[in-house]
N, C-alpha and C positions, 0 to 999 in steps of 0.2 A: 709420726710427727707430721703435722700439717704444714703445707707450704703457705707462704704469705697470701697467695691467691685464694686459698681455701679459707683463710681467716677473715677475709673481708666480706662485707655485706653487699657491696656494689659490684656490678658487672665491670670487669676490667679487660675484656677481650673483645676485639672487633676486627675481623679480617676484612680487608678492603680490596675491591677489584675495579677494573675499568676506570671510569671517570672519578670515582671516589678515591682510588689509589693515586691517580694523577693529582687530584686536589690536595691530598695529604702531602705528597712529594713537593708540590709547589709551595705549600705553606711553610714547610721546613726549609726549603732552599731559599725562599724569599728572605728569611731571617739569617740563615747560615751564610749565604752568598758563596762560600767556598766549601768544597768537599775534598776528601782524599780519594784519588783514583789509584787503585792497586792493579797492577798487571804483573805477569810473571817475567822474570829476568831472562836474558838471552839463553842461558843454559837450563832454565826451568827449575832451578834449585830453590828459589825463594820468590816472594812477592816484592815488587818495587812499588813504593808508595810516594805520591807527590801531591801537594795541594793544587787544586784546579778551581778557577773562578768560573762559575756557571754564567753563561751569557743568556741562555733561554732554556726553559722547559716547555717543550711543545705539547700539543693536545694529546699525543699518544704516550707522553711521559718520557720521551727521549730528551737527554740533556746535551746541549750544544756548547762547545768551547772553541777557543782559538788557541793554538800553540805553535811553537816553532818546529818547522819541518825537519830541522837537524837535531831535534831533541831525542833523548832516550825514550820519551813517551811515545813518539811516532815509531821508532824502531821496535819497541816492545809490542805495540798494538798491531803493526803491520805483520809481525811475526806470529803473534797469537792474540786473537781478538777478545779472548775471555777477559772480563773486567769485573771488578768489585768496587763499589763506591761507598763511602761513609760520610754522613753529615751529622752535625750537632748544632742546633739553632740557639741553644742557651746553655749555661752551665748545669741546669737542672732538668731540662726537657728537650723534646724535639730531636730524638735520635732516629736515624734511618740508615739501614744497610741495604744496598742493592746489588744484585748480580745480573750480568747481562753480557752484551757484546759491544765492542767499540770498533769504529771504522774511521779512517782518515780520508780526506779529499782536499783538493785545491780549488773547489768550486768558488769562483770569483763572486758570483751573485750572493752566495751564502756568507762569504767573508764581508761583503758590503753590508748585508743585513745585520751581522753580528758586531760590526766595527763600532768602536768608541774611541774618541780622541785620546783618552787616557792610556789606551793600549800602545800608543807611540813610545811609551817608556820601554817596552820590550821589542817593539817593531819600529825601529828608528826611521825607516823609510816611509812610515805611515801605512795607510790602507793598501798601498800597492807594493809593500815589502814582499819580495819573492819568497821569504821564509815562512810566511803565514800559512798555516795549515788548519783546516777545519777538523775537529774531532767530535764525533757523535757517539754517545753512549746510549744504547737502547736496552733498558732493563727488561728482564723477564719476570723476575720475582724480587721480593724484598721483605724486610721486617721493620716495623717501627715501634717505638716506645715514646709516649708523650704523656702529658697530663690533660685531664678533661677540661679544666676550668681556669687554666693559667697558673703561673708560678706562685702568685700571692695566695690564692685559694688552696693550692696544694700544700704550701707551707703552713697555713693555718690549720688545715686538716691534720697534718703531721703533729703539730703542737698539741692540739686537742686530743688526738688519739693517744699520744704519749701520756698526757695528763690523766686520761680516764682508763688507760690500759686496754684500748681497743684499736684494731687496725682500721685506719680511715685513709687508706692510700687513695690518692686521686689519679692514679695512673691508668692509662689505656694502652694496649699493645695489640699487635696482630700482624698477619702477613699482608703483603702487598702483591697483587697480581696484575700485570699490565697487559 
């Protein structure tokens, strides 16, 4: 039995590294804005997942966040820096999974750089709120799945493929290496 990848005529695999991996990550994060950060619980028995709003993706592909210093997130990361992140930029495309390491700091210059007035919702004392903690996730590797030409073209190719009985999948997937 053939897999869907063997049934299609187009290339649908492209592994990305370095600047190309960072560009794909930025593309997905720009649309998704929020991802799920997964860390192990204090006893290591399961993963703890929480949504996190990305402030910046730097040139190396590291993701920067602000979070509360008294949160489970900081406790988990300070105990075990292993991190997994998931992003989805639309209902039909732009999926990314990252694995890497997380670290926390109280770097006031970085807090200033990442600050937005809307964050006062969570940090009621503003930019100088003593609870603000910087969280940096540095990915090692990842995996992405997306479409090549946008959701509209991908949808049209699916309809045509179904009508003519031929796989016309517009997907592209591959590993990410940072």
